[in-house]
Backbone bond lengths (Angstrom), bond angles and torsions (degrees), N, CA, C in turn:
res aa  C-N    CA-C-N  psi(-1)  N-CA   C-N-CA  omega(-1)  CA-C   N-CA-C  phi
1 M - - - 1.512 - - 1.503 112.33 -
2 T 1.389 118.00 128.05 1.363 115.96 175.46 1.553 105.81 -119.88
3 I 1.428 112.72 133.12 1.520 111.60 177.42 1.531 107.49 -113.66
4 T 1.304 119.84 133.24 1.365 123.17 -176.76 1.501 111.55 -125.97
5 Q 1.366 118.59 133.15 1.433 121.04 -176.75 1.576 105.80 -98.64
6 I 1.234 117.55 121.56 1.502 121.65 -178.12 1.415 109.88 -110.62
7 Q 1.361 114.86 131.21 1.513 126.98 -171.97 1.586 108.60 -93.64
8 P 1.261 116.96 150.45 1.551 120.51 -179.46 1.552 113.91 -48.84
9 D 1.301 119.26 -29.00 1.412 120.37 -178.06 1.639 114.12 -89.80
10 G 1.347 111.17 12.32 1.447 121.71 179.82 1.586 116.88 78.85
11 S 1.249 114.13 4.14 1.509 119.68 171.46 1.502 108.14 -69.57
12 Y 1.276 116.02 160.47 1.566 118.59 -178.27 1.503 111.34 -151.01
13 A 1.306 120.87 156.42 1.484 129.59 173.12 1.490 107.84 -145.53
14 V 1.383 111.74 138.80 1.549 115.88 176.94 1.465 105.91 -85.41
15 T 1.270 118.53 129.25 1.433 125.22 -174.22 1.619 109.70 -105.35
16 H 1.336 117.50 -33.87 1.376 120.97 -179.24 1.597 114.18 -131.27
17 R 1.180 122.44 136.22 1.467 123.66 163.69 1.385 110.40 -129.76
18 L 1.421 119.15 114.19 1.449 119.01 -177.82 1.616 110.27 -128.49
19 K 1.327 117.70 144.37 1.437 114.29 -168.43 1.583 102.46 -149.26
20 E 1.304 107.77 134.03 1.529 119.04 173.14 1.530 109.69 -126.61
21 M 1.326 117.77 129.21 1.487 115.56 178.57 1.457 111.38 -90.11
22 V 1.274 122.03 98.20 1.375 128.14 -167.90 1.607 111.84 -93.89
23 R 1.271 118.31 -20.66 1.488 120.05 178.22 1.531 105.75 56.98
24 L 1.363 123.07 62.17 1.427 121.63 178.52 1.548 115.34 -66.38
25 S 1.353 114.82 -24.96 1.489 123.44 -170.99 1.464 106.47 -92.83
26 E 1.360 123.42 0.91 1.444 125.98 -177.78 1.540 116.24 -60.86
27 N 1.220 121.62 122.54 1.558 130.67 -175.96 1.636 105.74 56.98
28 E 1.181 118.71 25.32 1.492 119.50 175.10 1.413 119.11 -61.95
29 S 1.399 111.82 -32.04 1.449 120.85 -177.45 1.547 114.05 -101.02
30 V 1.162 117.08 20.96 1.517 118.07 -174.33 1.598 107.87 -77.45
31 G 1.318 120.97 -33.21 1.437 116.54 175.06 1.512 110.60 -90.86
32 E 1.366 113.31 -160.17 1.515 120.07 -175.51 1.380 108.83 -74.85
33 V 1.368 117.34 -35.96 1.591 117.24 179.70 1.528 111.50 -118.35
34 P 1.206 125.83 140.71 1.519 126.23 -176.81 1.549 103.93 -58.38
35 T 1.277 109.93 129.37 1.436 120.74 178.55 1.631 112.19 -141.47
36 L 1.308 112.53 131.37 1.522 119.94 -176.94 1.495 101.11 -73.93
37 Q 1.418 115.42 132.06 1.372 126.27 -169.55 1.559 108.85 -93.19
38 P 1.307 120.48 145.73 1.520 123.86 -174.85 1.440 109.95 -52.41
39 A 1.208 124.95 -44.08 1.500 128.35 -170.14 1.515 108.19 -70.96
40 A 1.441 113.65 -38.94 1.526 116.58 173.25 1.488 112.73 -66.07
41 I 1.181 119.65 -41.62 1.515 128.26 179.25 1.591 107.79 -62.16
42 E 1.218 115.28 -46.93 1.457 122.18 178.37 1.576 112.51 -56.27
43 R 1.319 111.37 -49.10 1.430 122.11 -178.98 1.527 106.87 -60.98
44 T 1.350 124.53 -47.55 1.310 134.15 -169.63 1.716 100.65 -68.67
45 L 1.274 117.08 -49.16 1.534 114.86 179.86 1.521 111.68 -61.12
46 T 1.372 116.05 -38.61 1.488 119.68 176.44 1.602 110.01 -53.21
47 A 1.375 112.05 -50.11 1.401 115.00 -173.62 1.477 112.68 -72.08
48 L 1.423 119.50 -35.63 1.507 121.46 171.95 1.535 111.28 -58.92
49 K 1.251 114.05 -40.66 1.564 118.46 177.33 1.548 113.43 -59.69
50 S 1.248 113.47 -44.78 1.400 121.58 173.67 1.516 112.40 -54.18
51 F 1.341 113.98 -52.17 1.472 120.54 -178.85 1.531 110.26 -63.74
52 K 1.293 118.20 -37.62 1.479 124.26 175.17 1.481 112.49 -57.03
53 S 1.295 117.90 -42.73 1.495 122.48 -178.31 1.554 111.24 -62.18
54 V 1.338 111.39 -29.95 1.458 114.74 169.71 1.532 122.44 -77.69
55 Y 1.288 112.48 -51.55 1.408 120.33 174.63 1.570 121.86 -62.14
56 D 1.323 110.85 -29.20 1.525 119.12 171.16 1.467 116.82 -58.73
57 E 1.315 115.85 -22.80 1.432 119.01 -178.50 1.601 116.60 -86.54
58 L 1.257 109.97 -3.68 1.513 119.40 -168.96 1.500 114.23 -98.08
59 P 1.362 123.70 131.96 1.450 124.15 179.20 1.472 115.98 -82.66
60 N 1.295 119.88 164.62 1.515 122.41 -175.94 1.363 119.62 38.77
61 L 1.341 117.65 53.88 1.412 125.53 -174.81 1.588 114.05 -89.02
62 T 1.446 109.86 130.82 1.361 114.27 167.95 1.652 105.35 -113.10
63 L 1.304 110.67 121.25 1.473 114.13 -172.49 1.570 109.25 -110.70
64 T 1.208 114.76 132.99 1.571 121.17 175.45 1.569 107.03 -131.34
65 A 1.345 113.90 117.81 1.433 121.05 -178.62 1.551 106.15 -118.76
66 V 1.343 117.81 128.67 1.445 124.38 177.27 1.492 111.29 -127.39
67 A 1.422 111.77 147.87 1.407 118.17 169.60 1.448 110.04 -120.92
68 T 1.405 113.37 147.50 1.558 120.39 -175.65 1.461 112.87 -107.70
69 A 1.387 113.72 -133.00 1.472 121.22 -163.88 1.571 111.56 -59.55
70 A 1.290 118.62 -51.26 1.478 120.23 -175.73 1.514 112.12 -47.37
71 T 1.498 111.44 -51.61 1.491 118.43 -176.12 1.445 111.81 -71.78
72 R 1.400 116.16 -36.10 1.427 130.33 -177.42 1.579 105.25 -47.54
73 K 1.360 115.77 -58.84 1.415 117.83 -170.60 1.613 114.90 -96.06
74 A 1.267 115.79 10.68 1.499 117.91 -174.53 1.566 111.32 -82.37
75 S 1.301 112.64 125.15 1.556 119.12 176.99 1.508 109.06 -57.56
76 N 1.337 120.19 -31.20 1.517 120.54 177.06 1.514 112.36 -101.62
77 Q 1.221 117.80 37.04 1.444 125.91 179.87 1.595 107.35 -61.99
78 K 1.344 121.63 -46.27 1.438 119.82 -173.71 1.516 108.81 -71.36
79 K 1.276 114.94 -34.87 1.579 118.11 178.32 1.563 110.28 -65.03
80 F 1.324 114.32 -40.35 1.455 121.65 -179.32 1.600 109.00 -59.75
81 L 1.392 110.34 -54.08 1.524 120.06 -174.56 1.492 106.52 -58.19
82 K 1.367 113.41 -48.23 1.510 115.80 -177.03 1.486 109.31 -59.21
83 Q 1.327 121.37 -39.96 1.444 122.63 -179.12 1.469 114.57 -66.23
84 V 1.403 118.63 -31.10 1.331 120.87 173.52 1.493 111.86 -72.74
85 K 1.263 118.03 -38.53 1.566 124.92 175.63 1.502 105.84 -61.64
86 N 1.210 122.75 -43.77 1.473 123.11 -166.75 1.663 103.51 -80.84
87 E 1.316 118.42 -32.68 1.484 119.77 -176.38 1.562 113.43 -82.48
88 L 1.400 115.13 -38.17 1.435 121.59 -170.62 1.501 113.02 -119.52
89 G 1.419 118.65 -14.65 1.416 119.90 -176.32 1.526 111.26 72.06
90 L 1.374 110.16 24.17 1.481 114.91 178.56 1.514 118.84 -104.11
91 D 1.284 117.79 127.93 1.449 118.31 176.24 1.428 107.70 -92.44
92 I 1.242 116.00 124.18 1.596 124.23 174.65 1.497 115.13 -106.63
93 D 1.206 114.54 123.21 1.602 121.93 -178.85 1.588 109.99 -87.75
94 V 1.245 116.87 108.59 1.594 117.86 172.00 1.518 108.29 -75.31
95 I 1.313 108.28 112.87 1.532 114.86 -177.17 1.529 111.03 -94.38
96 P 1.311 118.46 145.26 1.559 122.54 178.86 1.616 105.02 -64.42
97 G 1.280 111.87 161.19 1.459 116.64 177.19 1.548 114.73 -64.84
98 T 1.327 114.78 -35.15 1.474 114.02 173.80 1.533 120.54 -62.52
99 T 1.399 108.01 -31.09 1.492 116.43 169.59 1.373 116.28 -65.64
100 E 1.290 115.79 -46.07 1.464 126.42 173.88 1.511 110.28 -50.61
101 A 1.252 115.23 -48.35 1.562 123.13 -177.31 1.561 108.14 -69.41
102 Y 1.402 124.08 -33.97 1.324 125.67 178.56 1.479 112.72 -71.44
103 Y 1.371 113.98 -37.80 1.482 117.18 172.40 1.499 115.30 -64.84
104 D 1.331 114.97 -45.13 1.495 120.14 167.15 1.588 111.83 -47.31
105 Y 1.217 114.49 -51.45 1.571 120.79 177.26 1.521 107.87 -55.10
106 L 1.298 121.79 -52.21 1.463 121.73 -177.88 1.492 111.38 -63.68
107 G 1.298 119.25 -36.74 1.515 123.62 176.58 1.619 105.74 -58.89
108 V 1.254 118.93 -50.37 1.490 124.95 -173.05 1.557 110.87 -72.42
109 V 1.358 113.38 -51.32 1.522 115.20 -171.20 1.539 110.26 -63.82
110 N 1.274 116.37 -26.70 1.487 117.82 -177.49 1.411 111.65 -83.94
111 T 1.302 125.22 -6.58 1.494 122.66 -168.74 1.563 109.22 -136.37
112 L 1.311 118.07 -9.99 1.536 117.69 178.50 1.528 105.22 -135.69
113 P 1.362 114.02 147.78 1.436 119.15 177.38 1.456 113.89 -73.92
114 T 1.301 122.35 85.34 1.429 121.48 -169.11 1.541 107.32 -118.76
115 T 1.250 122.20 82.23 1.453 126.41 178.85 1.552 115.55 -71.38
116 N 1.399 109.77 -48.08 1.648 113.23 -179.85 1.619 100.55 -139.30
117 C 1.267 112.33 124.58 1.408 118.66 177.64 1.526 110.40 -173.07
118 V 1.375 116.50 174.05 1.483 121.87 173.34 1.517 100.21 -116.70
119 M 1.169 117.57 124.92 1.556 125.37 175.88 1.511 105.14 -96.66
120 V 1.444 112.41 140.35 1.509 119.12 -179.43 1.465 100.48 -145.02
121 D 1.435 110.38 126.78 1.534 119.38 177.57 1.543 100.23 -123.64
122 T 1.447 111.04 112.31 1.429 119.78 172.99 1.494 114.26 -97.99
123 G 1.278 114.53 114.35 1.635 121.32 177.85 1.391 105.48 -106.74
124 G 1.320 113.22 -161.45 1.422 120.91 -176.02 1.461 118.47 -78.18
125 G 1.286 114.65 -30.66 1.463 118.48 -177.24 1.621 115.14 -124.38
126 S 1.316 113.22 -5.49 1.472 117.99 -176.60 1.510 115.63 -152.70
127 C 1.245 120.83 161.80 1.393 124.76 -179.48 1.516 110.62 -130.00
128 E 1.274 118.86 119.11 1.586 120.17 -174.26 1.527 104.69 -98.72
129 L 1.272 115.67 131.97 1.487 120.53 174.05 1.554 111.43 -121.93
130 V 1.291 113.78 135.24 1.509 118.42 179.86 1.630 107.44 -136.36
131 L 1.351 115.59 126.59 1.330 124.21 174.08 1.546 109.34 -89.98
132 I 1.411 111.85 111.13 1.498 113.42 -175.94 1.629 106.53 -108.82
133 I 1.269 112.53 119.33 1.440 121.51 174.99 1.543 111.26 -120.35
134 N 1.302 112.09 130.89 1.511 116.39 -174.14 1.437 115.97 50.69
135 G 1.387 112.62 40.37 1.543 114.55 -177.99 1.416 119.14 82.82
136 Q 1.457 115.18 -10.18 1.534 116.08 -163.68 1.477 102.48 -111.71
137 A 1.351 116.49 146.02 1.517 118.90 167.54 1.355 112.50 -78.89
138 K 1.437 115.11 101.78 1.530 120.38 179.94 1.537 113.23 -80.83
139 E 1.366 115.30 -27.15 1.509 114.52 -176.79 1.573 102.14 -156.13
140 L 1.328 112.11 141.56 1.474 120.28 178.59 1.498 109.89 -146.34
141 I 1.336 112.66 150.96 1.567 119.41 -179.50 1.586 103.16 -157.25
142 S 1.309 108.78 159.48 1.446 119.67 171.56 1.577 108.78 -120.86
143 L 1.309 118.49 123.32 1.542 118.35 -176.76 1.547 106.53 -110.80
144 P 1.322 116.50 147.94 1.460 120.26 -171.64 1.607 117.59 -83.71
145 I 1.304 109.86 43.63 1.500 117.54 176.01 1.607 112.24 -121.99
146 G 1.300 112.35 144.53 1.475 114.51 -178.86 1.487 108.71 -162.91
147 A 1.405 114.59 177.05 1.463 119.30 179.31 1.439 120.13 -51.87
148 V 1.372 113.49 -41.95 1.417 117.11 -174.67 1.631 110.16 -83.27
149 S 1.374 110.21 -46.92 1.488 114.61 179.36 1.478 113.89 -59.82
150 L 1.235 124.22 -43.00 1.479 128.24 179.75 1.585 108.68 -67.70
151 S 1.233 115.20 -39.69 1.569 121.38 -175.35 1.527 105.12 -67.90
152 E 1.284 120.98 -42.05 1.491 127.22 -178.50 1.558 107.21 -74.72
153 K 1.264 121.65 -46.08 1.420 125.36 -171.35 1.621 110.73 -65.84
154 F 1.408 114.94 -38.75 1.418 118.39 -170.40 1.593 111.32 -119.66
155 D 1.405 111.79 22.73 1.530 121.57 178.89 1.523 111.02 38.07
156 L 1.400 110.17 70.17 1.482 118.18 178.02 1.545 113.74 -109.52
157 R 1.364 113.31 16.86 1.517 115.78 -165.73 1.410 112.31 -83.19
158 D 1.385 117.74 -23.79 1.558 116.08 176.20 1.415 108.36 -122.14
159 K 1.311 122.88 -120.87 1.476 123.39 -177.67 1.493 106.50 -78.41
160 V 1.341 115.31 124.14 1.477 123.36 -171.66 1.549 110.39 -88.55
161 A 1.313 116.88 126.70 1.283 124.72 -177.74 1.586 109.07 -83.32
162 A 1.379 120.24 145.39 1.408 119.90 -175.08 1.585 114.03 -57.86
163 N 1.353 109.61 -43.51 1.564 114.89 176.26 1.522 116.88 -60.72
164 E 1.452 114.52 -35.49 1.401 110.87 174.84 1.570 117.70 -72.69
165 L 1.352 108.93 -32.63 1.530 112.32 176.16 1.560 104.68 -65.62
166 F 1.264 124.01 -39.65 1.538 121.95 -175.02 1.648 108.35 -68.43
167 K 1.313 110.91 -43.50 1.559 112.86 175.80 1.413 112.24 -59.95
168 T 1.349 123.90 -39.51 1.459 130.76 -176.61 1.546 106.91 -65.74
169 M 1.252 115.11 -53.59 1.501 121.88 -174.10 1.494 112.36 -66.62
170 T 1.329 114.36 -30.52 1.560 125.90 174.72 1.462 110.52 -67.59
171 F 1.416 112.74 -49.64 1.445 122.77 -177.50 1.703 107.16 -60.42
172 V 1.263 116.27 -47.53 1.392 122.82 -174.44 1.587 109.57 -70.06
173 D 1.364 116.41 -42.73 1.500 119.76 173.99 1.500 113.66 -57.18
174 K 1.287 116.94 -45.13 1.508 118.40 174.73 1.414 118.69 -61.15
175 L 1.378 114.07 -35.07 1.503 117.68 176.37 1.502 109.35 -72.19
176 F 1.396 123.58 -31.86 1.440 119.90 171.93 1.453 111.01 -75.27
177 N 1.280 126.45 -23.66 1.475 130.66 170.93 1.481 110.53 -61.33
178 S 1.263 117.52 -35.46 1.539 122.41 -178.80 1.449 115.74 -76.82
179 V 1.436 114.09 -11.36 1.486 115.72 173.52 1.543 115.84 -89.46
180 W 1.268 125.27 94.32 1.407 130.24 -156.94 1.554 109.32 -59.38
181 W 1.250 119.03 -34.13 1.525 120.97 -177.48 1.538 114.25 -81.87
182 L 1.306 121.95 -5.83 1.312 124.21 -167.68 1.655 110.61 -67.19
183 R 1.190 108.48 -31.98 1.526 117.31 -176.58 1.515 109.31 -64.69
184 N 1.421 117.72 -24.62 1.450 121.18 174.95 1.526 114.44 -68.17
185 G 1.262 115.81 2.55 1.479 124.10 175.65 1.533 112.39 -105.19
186 L 1.259 111.03 5.66 1.646 112.52 178.42 1.523 117.51 -49.86
187 N 1.186 113.13 131.15 1.565 121.98 -179.96 1.456 113.21 73.40
188 L 1.319 121.31 -0.21 1.467 124.83 -173.61 1.619 106.40 -85.04
189 P 1.409 110.92 146.46 1.424 113.42 -179.14 1.612 106.82 -68.13
190 L 1.422 115.01 156.23 1.403 122.09 168.23 1.411 115.65 -92.07
191 V 1.299 121.85 132.38 1.386 126.61 167.67 1.476 109.76 -99.20
192 C 1.418 116.36 118.24 1.637 114.59 -170.15 1.369 106.76 -114.68
193 L 1.479 108.89 140.67 1.345 120.05 174.75 1.486 112.01 -124.93
194 G 1.274 124.41 179.57 1.539 121.38 -176.83 1.340 116.96 88.31
195 G 1.431 119.36 149.32 1.507 125.48 -170.82 1.570 106.33 -67.33
196 S 1.244 123.72 -33.79 1.511 119.70 179.77 1.448 111.51 -68.01
197 N 1.421 117.35 -48.24 1.518 120.16 177.68 1.491 110.79 -57.03
198 R 1.300 114.04 -49.56 1.509 117.78 -176.38 1.506 112.54 -62.06
199 T 1.277 117.43 -28.82 1.474 120.75 170.33 1.520 115.58 -60.66
200 L 1.314 117.20 -32.02 1.469 122.29 176.77 1.592 104.79 -62.20
201 A 1.278 116.27 -44.74 1.572 125.16 179.18 1.521 108.34 -59.34
202 K 1.333 119.18 -51.32 1.323 129.31 -170.17 1.458 111.30 -65.95
203 I 1.361 118.65 -46.49 1.455 124.37 175.70 1.488 110.52 -55.34
204 N 1.433 113.95 -45.88 1.588 115.80 177.30 1.397 115.38 -63.29
205 R 1.443 116.84 -39.84 1.424 120.25 -174.70 1.509 117.11 -70.10
206 R 1.464 108.44 -29.73 1.461 116.46 171.60 1.570 110.52 -74.12
207 K 1.248 115.73 -39.11 1.478 115.36 176.89 1.541 115.73 -58.39
208 N 1.329 112.93 -35.60 1.509 123.68 -178.30 1.586 111.80 -95.17
209 D 1.363 110.50 7.71 1.565 114.30 166.47 1.575 109.51 62.96
210 F 1.334 112.69 39.89 1.452 114.34 169.07 1.446 114.08 -78.64
211 L 1.408 114.97 133.21 1.532 127.10 -170.32 1.456 107.26 -44.60
212 N 1.388 120.32 -60.09 1.437 124.03 -176.84 1.510 108.74 -109.90
213 F 1.335 115.27 82.56 1.539 118.62 -173.37 1.575 112.87 -60.79
214 E 1.239 118.22 -19.67 1.506 118.04 -177.22 1.553 113.44 -88.63
215 D 1.372 111.45 -7.86 1.686 111.91 176.11 1.414 106.43 -85.63
216 I 1.275 115.03 93.72 1.548 120.60 -171.79 1.593 108.37 -106.35
217 H 1.290 114.50 -6.02 1.584 111.91 -177.62 1.532 115.74 -60.56
218 G 1.310 110.55 117.30 1.516 116.68 -175.22 1.451 116.34 88.27
219 Y 1.338 118.12 -3.18 1.490 124.98 178.78 1.504 103.04 -65.16
220 R 1.426 112.40 141.87 1.451 122.45 -179.28 1.529 110.46 -120.05
221 L 1.313 120.82 144.71 1.391 125.44 176.03 1.441 109.74 -137.13
222 R 1.337 116.13 138.16 1.429 125.93 170.94 1.523 120.08 -73.16
223 D 1.244 130.02 146.78 1.489 126.11 -172.41 1.553 111.78 -57.14
224 T 1.353 116.86 -29.40 1.436 121.38 -177.64 1.451 110.97 -63.80
225 A 1.391 113.13 -48.51 1.564 121.81 177.96 1.457 110.38 -64.47
226 I 1.307 123.31 -33.93 1.405 124.93 -177.68 1.543 108.92 -77.81
227 Y 1.244 123.11 -40.95 1.456 123.81 176.23 1.570 110.14 -66.32
228 E 1.328 116.06 -34.90 1.496 115.48 -178.93 1.533 108.61 -72.26
229 T 1.380 116.69 -33.83 1.514 112.59 175.05 1.423 113.72 -69.45
230 F 1.223 121.32 -40.22 1.424 125.41 177.29 1.490 112.01 -61.29
231 D 1.249 118.74 -41.31 1.497 126.87 175.98 1.607 108.05 -55.20
232 E 1.414 108.08 -44.95 1.422 114.82 -176.28 1.510 116.98 -63.80
233 V 1.378 108.16 -46.97 1.468 118.15 176.58 1.520 113.81 -63.84
234 L 1.389 115.96 -44.08 1.530 124.86 178.75 1.489 111.87 -56.70
235 G 1.296 116.95 -38.51 1.474 115.33 -178.20 1.440 118.86 -80.41
236 K 1.399 121.45 10.88 1.435 122.04 -178.68 1.527 104.55 -119.24
237 D 1.378 112.78 158.09 1.402 120.27 168.59 1.556 112.88 -83.33
238 A 1.273 120.54 178.97 1.513 121.06 -174.53 1.443 113.67 -61.35
239 A 1.391 119.09 -40.52 1.523 118.38 173.54 1.351 117.63 -62.54
240 Q 1.363 120.49 -41.33 1.399 124.84 176.90 1.614 112.57 -67.21
241 R 1.378 111.60 -37.87 1.456 109.20 -179.95 1.662 113.17 -70.94
242 A 1.346 114.47 -22.02 1.475 117.93 175.82 1.517 113.24 -69.02
243 E 1.323 114.15 -13.17 1.390 117.80 176.60 1.526 116.65 -96.03
244 V 1.320 114.84 -6.43 1.498 120.05 -178.18 1.537 113.19 -70.24
245 P 1.395 124.68 116.48 1.380 128.97 -172.50 1.613 109.36 -57.95
246 G 1.353 112.82 126.65 1.426 117.81 -174.58 1.515 118.20 100.17
247 L 1.361 108.99 -15.21 1.450 111.81 -179.19 1.557 110.34 -106.85
248 A 1.348 115.80 121.51 1.510 121.11 -170.33 1.666 106.28 -65.32
249 K 1.135 121.62 136.47 1.490 125.90 -176.91 1.479 109.92 -60.42
250 D 1.357 118.16 -35.56 1.440 114.98 -177.55 1.520 119.13 -80.09
251 R 1.401 107.29 5.36 1.546 118.75 178.45 1.525 108.63 -109.72
252 A 1.305 118.89 -2.87 1.551 119.18 -169.30 1.447 112.98 -65.37
253 D 1.359 121.40 -29.75 1.468 122.28 175.87 1.401 120.55 -82.03
254 I 1.425 117.19 -12.88 1.495 119.26 178.70 1.565 111.57 -117.12
255 I 1.348 115.58 3.95 1.480 109.70 -172.84 1.396 116.75 -78.46
256 V 1.323 122.75 -21.44 1.480 120.20 171.51 1.583 111.41 -67.81
257 G 1.360 115.52 -45.73 1.454 118.35 169.70 1.460 112.12 -57.26
258 G 1.227 117.87 -39.08 1.450 119.76 -179.15 1.553 121.24 -67.24
259 M 1.366 110.85 -30.29 1.397 120.60 178.57 1.434 115.10 -81.91
260 I 1.332 114.00 -28.02 1.512 117.92 -168.87 1.490 114.09 -57.53
261 P 1.380 117.33 -43.44 1.536 117.94 -174.03 1.677 106.70 -59.19
262 A 1.274 123.18 -52.49 1.282 120.34 179.92 1.537 118.27 -67.08
263 I 1.347 115.49 -32.72 1.495 118.66 174.54 1.547 106.14 -67.11
264 T 1.350 123.32 -41.50 1.303 122.84 -174.72 1.504 114.05 -71.01
265 L 1.511 112.58 -36.71 1.416 118.60 172.45 1.488 115.41 -60.43
266 M 1.369 117.88 -37.99 1.395 122.08 -179.02 1.494 108.34 -63.40
267 R 1.374 124.96 -43.79 1.257 125.42 174.47 1.598 119.60 -67.16
268 F 1.355 110.71 -31.73 1.400 119.22 177.41 1.523 111.15 -68.22
269 L 1.243 121.22 -33.67 1.540 129.09 -173.13 1.609 107.45 -100.72
270 D 1.375 117.16 -1.74 1.453 118.46 -170.29 1.508 114.42 47.88
271 S 1.128 117.52 43.19 1.526 126.30 177.75 1.474 108.51 -81.02
272 D 1.399 119.01 145.44 1.352 120.73 -176.56 1.699 112.99 -115.63
273 R 1.353 112.12 7.96 1.529 114.70 177.11 1.514 108.95 -157.15
274 M 1.389 110.67 157.44 1.469 120.14 164.49 1.515 109.56 -119.72
275 I 1.277 110.27 149.91 1.475 121.49 174.57 1.511 105.56 -122.63
276 F 1.334 118.80 124.93 1.429 123.27 -174.97 1.533 113.78 -97.85
277 S 1.443 110.05 135.09 1.516 110.76 176.06 1.542 110.51 -120.52
278 Q 1.295 112.97 138.97 1.442 122.82 175.72 1.621 114.61 -80.62
279 N 1.411 106.24 -17.05 1.363 114.93 -172.18 1.553 108.62 -104.07
280 G 1.372 122.42 147.57 1.390 128.29 -177.44 1.459 114.08 -169.69
281 L 1.268 122.12 -129.60 1.494 125.01 -169.39 1.547 110.38 -53.81
282 R 1.254 121.97 -47.05 1.454 121.10 -173.70 1.418 112.81 -70.34
283 E 1.361 116.53 -38.53 1.481 119.89 174.84 1.434 112.68 -72.87
284 G 1.276 117.85 -31.14 1.596 120.03 170.58 1.575 112.83 -56.33
285 I 1.366 113.92 -41.65 1.467 118.28 -178.71 1.401 109.91 -72.97
286 L 1.381 118.35 -30.73 1.501 118.45 174.99 1.478 110.77 -71.87
287 F 1.295 125.14 -38.74 1.449 123.76 176.38 1.503 117.11 -61.87
288 E 1.471 109.45 -36.81 1.493 118.03 177.69 1.557 107.98 -63.81
289 H 1.372 112.79 -39.20 1.484 113.50 178.22 1.404 117.86 -68.93
290 L 1.335 115.04 -39.52 1.560 121.19 173.27 1.520 110.46 -57.73
291 T 1.332 119.14 -41.21 1.447 122.02 -179.34 1.483 108.48 -62.14
292 Q 1.404 107.58 -43.70 1.660 107.73 -175.91 1.521 111.86 -73.26
293 L 1.327 117.56 -21.30 1.532 120.98 176.18 1.510 108.11 -72.02
294 A 1.458 112.36 -42.22 1.513 111.12 -178.73 1.503 113.42 -72.95
295 A 1.373 117.01 -25.13 1.469 113.92 175.77 1.574 112.26 -78.88
296 H 1.306 116.38 -31.49 1.387 116.47 169.49 1.525 117.31 -66.50
297 K 1.235 120.26 -33.88 1.459 130.88 -177.86 1.655 101.54 -68.29
298 K 1.325 114.86 -48.82 1.486 118.20 -178.13 1.608 107.64 -65.58
299 Q 1.329 120.71 -39.55 1.562 115.09 -179.89 1.451 113.43 -71.22
300 T 1.357 117.11 -32.21 1.564 115.91 173.13 1.435 122.51 -84.43
301 A 1.372 116.51 0.97 1.449 121.08 -173.31 1.493 101.61 -72.85
302 P 1.454 115.81 142.66 1.423 122.38 171.94 1.643 113.85 -59.39
303 A 1.257 112.56 136.32 1.522 112.95 178.34 1.565 109.11 -69.30
304 D 1.389 112.31 156.52 1.450 115.70 177.71 1.446 110.91 -71.95
C-alpha cells in the first residue's frame, strides 16, 4: 500500500509505503482449476486489515484497491471479493493483465528516462511485458508465469536440480517465442520491476557496500553482474539463500523462480543491461489519478 498526499497545486509526496508478502497465489493451481487457498486468503485479509487501520485515520481519502493475477484466474474470485467487502467494506477491482502492464508503464515512464526498452514486471503469478519505443507503450502483454507459480510448477523452492532448471527455462523461452512483437526489443535494455527482480539489484548493492542498498530506483547492472548473482543464488538451497545479504528471508524459496523470467528474457533479447524501477502498478494508478485531477481542474476553472 502506498499513500500519497496531493496538494491543491497538483504537487504530491508519498507519506506511507507498507508491504506484506501474502503469497495469494500459493498452491492456487494444486487442483484442476485455480483456487485461492484458505491460508493465503487469511494472510491477505490480515494484511488488508493492518492497512485499513492506517488509512482509516486519514482525511479526504480517495482509495483505489486492485487485484492482479492470483485473483484474476481464481475460480473462487467472487467469494473472495465478497469476503473482503464484508470484513473490511473494501471494493477491490480485479484488473486485466494488460491494464496491469499499462499501469506499470505509467509508473516507469513518469519517473525514469526510458526512451527505448523492454519493461518486465515479475510478480507472484504473472509477468507483464511492455515494449517501449520513443517513450510510448507500443505493445504490452501479461503472461501467466511468476515467482510463486514457476517455483511450484517446476520444484524450484529448495535445491534446484539441473533438469528442473532446464525445463523451466525452456518453458519460459517458448512462452516468449509466442509473443510475436518481442523480437522488436532485440538488444534493448530491460527495465525491471517486481520483488524478485529488485532483489537482484539489492544483492548487488549490498555486495558493493551501498549505503542505502534498498534504494534501487534507476540502478543499472550489466549482464555479467546479473548472471554472477543468479549463479550464486542458484547454487544454494533455500536455507542458504535466506542468508544471502540483500535477499529477504521470506523470498528465499521462490527467488530462483522469480529471477528466471527476467534472466531468460535478457538472453532471449540479447540485452546487456538491466535498469531497476521501484515504481510500477501503484505509482501508475497515482499518475492516472493526478492526470484526471488536472483535467477536472482545467474543466472547472473560470473562463478568462
